[in-house]
C-alpha positions as CSV (number, residue, x, y, z in Angstrom):
1,M,-84.5,16.8,8.6
2,T,-86.2,13.8,7.0
3,F,-88.1,11.5,9.5
4,A,-89.5,9.0,6.9
5,L,-88.2,7.4,3.8
6,H,-90.1,8.0,0.6
7,P,-91.8,4.8,-0.7
8,H,-89.9,4.3,-3.9
9,A,-87.1,5.7,-6.0
10,T,-85.3,4.8,-9.3
11,A,-82.0,5.6,-10.8
12,A,-80.5,4.9,-14.2
13,G,-77.6,2.6,-15.0
14,K,-74.9,3.8,-17.4
15,V,-72.8,2.6,-20.3
16,I,-69.6,4.4,-21.2
17,L,-69.1,4.5,-25.0
18,L,-65.7,6.2,-24.9
19,G,-63.3,7.7,-22.4
20,E,-63.0,5.2,-19.6
21,H,-60.0,5.8,-17.3
22,A,-59.0,8.9,-19.3
23,V,-61.8,10.7,-17.5
24,V,-60.0,10.3,-14.2
25,Y,-57.1,12.5,-15.6
26,G,-59.3,15.3,-16.9
27,E,-60.1,14.0,-20.4
28,P,-63.8,13.8,-21.5
29,A,-65.9,10.7,-21.5
30,L,-69.1,9.9,-23.5
31,A,-71.7,8.0,-21.6
32,A,-75.4,7.2,-21.8
33,G,-78.0,6.3,-19.2
34,L,-79.8,2.9,-19.0
35,P,-83.3,3.8,-17.8
36,E,-84.6,2.3,-14.5
37,G,-81.4,0.5,-13.8
38,L,-82.6,0.1,-10.2
39,T,-85.9,0.6,-8.4
40,L,-85.9,0.8,-4.6
41,R,-89.0,0.4,-2.4
42,A,-89.0,1.3,1.3
43,T,-91.6,-0.4,3.5
44,P,-92.0,0.5,7.2
45,L,-91.3,-2.3,9.7
46,G,-93.6,-3.0,12.5
47,V,-91.1,-1.8,15.0
48,T,-89.7,1.6,14.3
49,T,-86.6,0.9,16.4
50,E,-85.6,-2.1,14.4
51,V,-82.5,-1.8,12.3
52,A,-83.2,-1.1,8.6
53,T,-82.4,-3.7,6.0
54,L,-81.4,-3.5,2.4
55,S,-82.1,-6.4,0.0
56,I,-81.4,-6.5,-3.8
57,P,-81.8,-10.2,-4.8
58,A,-80.4,-9.8,-8.3
59,W,-77.1,-8.5,-6.8
60,E,-77.1,-11.0,-3.9
61,I,-77.3,-8.2,-1.4
62,D,-79.1,-8.7,1.9
63,V,-77.7,-6.6,4.7
64,Q,-78.6,-4.9,7.9
65,L,-77.9,-1.2,8.0
66,D,-76.0,-1.4,11.2
67,I,-73.0,0.8,11.9
68,E,-71.0,-2.3,12.8
69,N,-71.7,-3.9,9.4
70,E,-68.6,-3.8,7.2
71,H,-70.4,-4.9,4.0
72,P,-69.7,-2.2,1.4
73,A,-73.4,-1.9,0.5
74,A,-74.3,-1.4,4.1
75,R,-71.6,1.2,4.6
76,A,-72.5,3.1,1.5
77,A,-76.2,3.1,2.4
78,L,-75.5,4.4,5.9
79,A,-73.3,7.1,4.4
80,V,-76.0,8.2,1.9
81,L,-78.9,8.1,4.3
82,G,-76.9,9.6,7.1
83,H,-76.0,12.5,4.8
84,C,-79.7,12.9,4.1
85,D,-80.7,12.9,7.8
86,A,-82.9,10.0,6.9
87,P,-84.0,7.3,9.3
88,L,-81.7,4.3,9.7
89,R,-84.2,2.2,11.6
90,G,-87.7,1.0,11.0
91,Y,-87.6,0.2,7.2
92,R,-87.0,-2.7,4.8
93,I,-85.6,-1.5,1.5
94,V,-85.9,-3.9,-1.4
95,G,-84.4,-3.3,-4.8
96,D,-85.4,-4.5,-8.3
97,A,-82.3,-4.4,-10.5
98,R,-82.4,-4.4,-14.3
99,I,-78.6,-4.3,-14.7
100,P,-76.0,-6.7,-13.3
101,A,-73.8,-5.7,-10.4
102,R,-70.0,-5.2,-10.7
103,A,-70.2,-5.2,-14.5
104,G,-69.2,-1.7,-15.4
105,L,-72.8,-0.5,-15.8
106,G,-72.9,1.9,-12.8
107,S,-74.6,-0.4,-10.3
108,S,-73.1,1.4,-7.3
109,A,-74.2,4.8,-8.5
110,T,-77.7,3.5,-9.2
111,L,-77.8,2.3,-5.7
112,T,-76.5,5.5,-4.1
113,V,-78.6,7.8,-6.2
114,A,-81.8,5.8,-5.6
115,L,-81.0,5.8,-1.8
116,A,-80.5,9.5,-1.9
117,R,-83.9,9.9,-3.6
118,L,-85.5,7.7,-0.9
119,G,-84.0,9.9,1.7
120,L,-84.5,13.3,0.1
121,G,-87.7,12.7,-1.9
122,P,-88.7,13.2,-5.6
123,R,-88.6,17.0,-5.4
124,A,-85.0,17.3,-4.2
125,A,-82.6,19.3,-6.3
126,A,-80.3,17.2,-8.5
127,S,-77.3,18.8,-6.8
128,A,-78.5,17.6,-3.4
129,I,-79.1,14.1,-4.7
130,L,-75.6,14.0,-6.2
131,E,-74.0,15.4,-3.0
132,A,-75.6,12.6,-1.0
133,A,-74.9,9.9,-3.6
134,T,-71.2,10.9,-3.7
135,E,-70.9,10.0,0.0
136,G,-71.8,6.4,-0.9
137,E,-69.7,6.4,-4.1
138,R,-66.6,7.2,-2.0
139,V,-67.3,4.0,0.0
140,F,-67.2,1.9,-3.1
141,H,-64.6,3.7,-5.2
142,G,-62.5,6.0,-3.0
143,A,-62.2,8.9,-5.4
144,P,-65.0,8.5,-8.0
145,S,-64.9,10.5,-11.2
146,G,-68.5,11.5,-10.8
147,I,-69.7,10.3,-14.2
148,D,-71.6,7.3,-12.9
149,A,-73.6,9.3,-10.3
150,H,-74.4,12.1,-12.8
151,V,-75.8,9.6,-15.4
152,A,-77.6,7.7,-12.7
153,C,-79.3,10.9,-11.6
154,H,-80.0,12.5,-15.0
155,G,-79.9,9.8,-17.6
156,G,-79.6,10.8,-21.3
157,V,-76.4,11.0,-23.3
158,V,-73.7,13.1,-21.8
159,K,-70.2,14.5,-22.4
160,F,-68.5,14.5,-19.0
161,S,-65.3,15.8,-17.6
162,R,-64.1,16.3,-14.1
163,D,-63.3,20.0,-14.7
164,L,-66.3,21.0,-16.7
165,G,-68.9,18.6,-15.3
166,A,-71.6,17.1,-17.6
167,N,-73.1,18.5,-20.8
168,R,-76.2,16.7,-22.1
169,L,-76.1,16.0,-25.8
170,A,-79.2,16.5,-27.9
171,L,-79.3,13.6,-30.4
172,E,-81.6,13.9,-33.3
173,R,-81.6,10.2,-34.0
174,S,-81.4,7.2,-31.8
175,F,-79.3,4.1,-32.2
176,D,-79.0,0.7,-30.5
177,L,-76.3,-0.8,-28.4
178,V,-75.9,-4.4,-27.3
179,I,-74.4,-5.0,-23.9
180,V,-72.7,-8.3,-23.3
181,P,-72.0,-9.3,-19.7
182,T,-69.1,-11.6,-19.3
183,G,-70.0,-12.6,-15.7
184,V,-66.5,-11.7,-14.6
185,P,-66.8,-9.4,-11.6
186,R,-64.5,-6.4,-11.5
187,D,-63.5,-3.8,-9.0
188,T,-63.3,-0.2,-10.2
189,A,-61.0,1.0,-7.4
190,V,-58.5,-1.8,-8.2
191,Q,-58.5,-1.0,-11.9
192,V,-58.2,2.7,-11.4
193,A,-55.3,2.2,-9.0
194,G,-53.6,-0.1,-11.4
195,V,-53.7,2.5,-14.2
196,R,-52.4,5.1,-11.7
197,E,-49.4,2.9,-10.8
198,R,-48.5,2.2,-14.4
199,L,-48.9,5.9,-15.3
200,A,-46.6,6.9,-12.4
201,A,-44.0,4.2,-13.3
202,S,-43.9,4.9,-17.1
203,P,-45.5,8.2,-17.9
204,E,-43.9,8.3,-21.3
205,V,-45.8,5.2,-22.3
206,Y,-49.2,5.8,-20.6
207,E,-49.8,9.5,-20.8
208,P,-50.1,9.4,-24.7
209,L,-52.7,6.6,-24.3
210,I,-54.7,8.8,-21.9
211,R,-54.6,11.7,-24.2
212,A,-55.4,9.6,-27.2
213,L,-58.5,8.2,-25.4
214,G,-59.6,11.8,-24.8
215,S,-59.2,12.7,-28.4
216,T,-61.1,9.5,-29.4
217,T,-64.0,10.7,-27.1
218,M,-64.2,14.1,-28.8
219,A,-64.3,12.5,-32.3
220,G,-66.9,10.1,-31.0
221,I,-69.1,12.9,-29.8
222,D,-69.1,14.4,-33.2
223,A,-69.9,11.0,-34.8
224,V,-72.8,10.5,-32.4
225,L,-74.2,13.9,-33.1
226,H,-74.1,13.3,-36.8
227,H,-75.3,9.7,-36.5
228,D,-72.1,8.5,-38.2
229,L,-72.1,4.9,-37.0
230,A,-69.2,3.9,-39.4
231,R,-66.9,6.5,-37.8
232,L,-68.2,5.7,-34.3
233,S,-67.4,2.0,-34.9
234,T,-63.8,2.7,-35.9
235,L,-63.3,4.8,-32.8
236,M,-64.8,2.2,-30.5
237,N,-62.6,-0.5,-31.9
238,S,-59.6,1.7,-31.5
239,A,-60.5,2.5,-27.9
240,H,-60.7,-1.1,-27.0
241,D,-57.2,-1.7,-28.2
242,M,-56.0,1.4,-26.2
243,L,-57.7,0.2,-23.0
244,N,-56.0,-3.2,-23.4
245,A,-52.7,-1.3,-23.7
246,L,-53.6,0.5,-20.5
247,G,-53.7,-2.9,-18.8
248,V,-57.5,-3.1,-18.0
249,G,-58.4,-5.8,-20.4
250,H,-59.4,-9.4,-19.6
251,P,-59.5,-12.6,-21.8
252,Q,-63.2,-13.0,-21.4
253,L,-63.8,-9.4,-22.5
254,D,-61.8,-10.1,-25.7
255,E,-63.8,-13.3,-26.2
256,A,-67.1,-11.5,-25.8
257,R,-65.9,-8.8,-28.2
258,R,-64.8,-11.4,-30.8
259,D,-68.2,-13.1,-30.5
260,A,-70.0,-9.7,-31.0
261,L,-68.0,-8.9,-34.1
262,E,-68.6,-12.4,-35.5
263,A,-72.3,-11.9,-34.8
264,G,-72.3,-8.9,-37.1
265,A,-71.6,-5.9,-34.9
266,L,-69.7,-3.0,-36.4
267,A,-67.7,-2.5,-33.3
268,A,-67.3,-3.8,-29.8
269,K,-65.2,-2.7,-26.8
270,L,-65.0,-3.1,-23.1
271,T,-67.0,-0.6,-21.1
272,G,-66.4,0.8,-17.7
273,A,-63.3,0.0,-15.6
274,G,-62.4,-3.2,-17.3
275,G,-60.8,-6.3,-15.8
276,G,-64.1,-8.0,-16.3
277,G,-67.7,-6.7,-16.6
278,C,-69.3,-6.0,-20.0
279,V,-68.6,-5.4,-23.6
280,V,-70.7,-2.8,-25.5
281,A,-71.3,-3.6,-29.1
282,L,-72.6,-1.3,-31.9
283,P,-74.9,-3.0,-34.5
284,A,-75.5,-1.5,-37.9
285,S,-78.9,0.2,-38.3
286,G,-81.6,-2.4,-38.3
287,A,-79.2,-5.3,-37.4
288,V,-79.7,-5.4,-33.6
289,D,-81.9,-8.5,-33.7
290,A,-79.3,-10.4,-35.8
291,V,-76.5,-9.4,-33.4
292,M,-78.6,-10.3,-30.4
293,G,-79.4,-13.7,-31.9
294,G,-75.8,-14.4,-32.8
295,L,-74.6,-13.6,-29.3
296,T,-77.3,-15.8,-27.8
297,E,-76.3,-18.7,-30.0
298,R,-72.8,-18.2,-28.7
299,G,-73.9,-18.6,-25.1
300,H,-74.2,-15.0,-24.0
301,A,-77.2,-13.2,-22.4
302,P,-77.0,-9.8,-24.2
303,L,-79.0,-6.7,-23.3
304,I,-80.4,-4.0,-25.7
305,A,-80.0,-0.3,-24.9
306,R,-81.7,2.3,-27.0
307,I,-79.5,5.5,-27.0
308,G,-81.1,8.9,-27.8
309,P,-84.7,10.0,-28.4
310,P,-87.5,7.4,-28.3
């Protein structure tokens, strides 16, 4: 049993390149970690019986970890720390976030994995971290696919499926992505439920889309391993159209995508659950600064993510 929280812990954010929503139905997804997406620091309070608090200013979270608190972040934190047999009193937990919340970049998993590391410590097995984090992910998402928590825990570039788990891909060359937040909040559980309803009502329409997204992921993995950015760009653009056909698009996602393409990106698509959140854009080799500048001129606040080896 753990009687103290460890002083600090980090977890990666994530960006899904291909396979959103299809991964829920057994198809593969291709995702990459965003290093140090969230850092949590736990400071003892003067009174050990005082209810613990969690504050992440960038995400506008400031909650007490009280069992009567219905805030999702509080409920998730209690679920994770309770699973770890970690103390729920006597600490102030403060987070420094480098990714936006509710934007399709795995913010809930970064929180739950970092909390698990606070509770279990830096030497805890990854399986134990993921088991604890999943308790919190269920609070946020009901039935999470598991991809966000895995990437938050391990980082790197991974092929993930529910049946086979995660396989880390060994890339020989890195490439850059540009992430474009729309500022439109989205709810993963709502988007996943919407796809499930449409699939149940019209399987003859939506099942082929799910399978096509899975096939696109497999082709995308081959393109990434061979550093074939031209092929990857074609697949990403096609995936965006398929995700729109699934019903998880949003006008501001389409606008951000259009701006990225006009700024010179080879491809751009929604990433994550959709309905808001972020677009991920693929610049040509050496063109990341031009794409970043073009997006900034169009009023966006883009982020750079280096994928693969340093």
